[in-house]
Steps between C-alpha positions, in 0.01 A plus 500: 500500500795738562650693215866476426723805533524547125123464457440761776741741323321454167152538652607807697608662169172410334301637792701826512514564127158383391277446802575818692424745216172318431413514875573875507269568207222288653536660844494857364206418279300361792582804721389735216171311463428570865450863410651809657649405837650745749878507517506365856325188365700463185840501666437205735317319224799525265738403779294186576478415129871561464580228757212265424663352183797379707306268731410223248849496356711531818626141474625563147722794596653348817870446455511606137762765561737255671746260347367169359494253788530203261809632318837352572807719564531858613222752431541710185740785535717335767839357421565153631877554500502804732574462864292802616 
């Protein structure tokens, strides 16, 4: 079942404002429980964890920054009467 444009916008906000901070706390807690790791291990680990949260939610964020494809009329910010 595909999500509508408005539903994807709402879910993307929920993921960014609530889910991402929770993920960051969990990821840092798990890395801290591993014990003292050398810096050359920590950096790639944090880079991988920094991108890992995106993969399950990629479909939610696709096209969210573009104009609503279901809306009628010109995109917001554009004047229909202009001939530019």
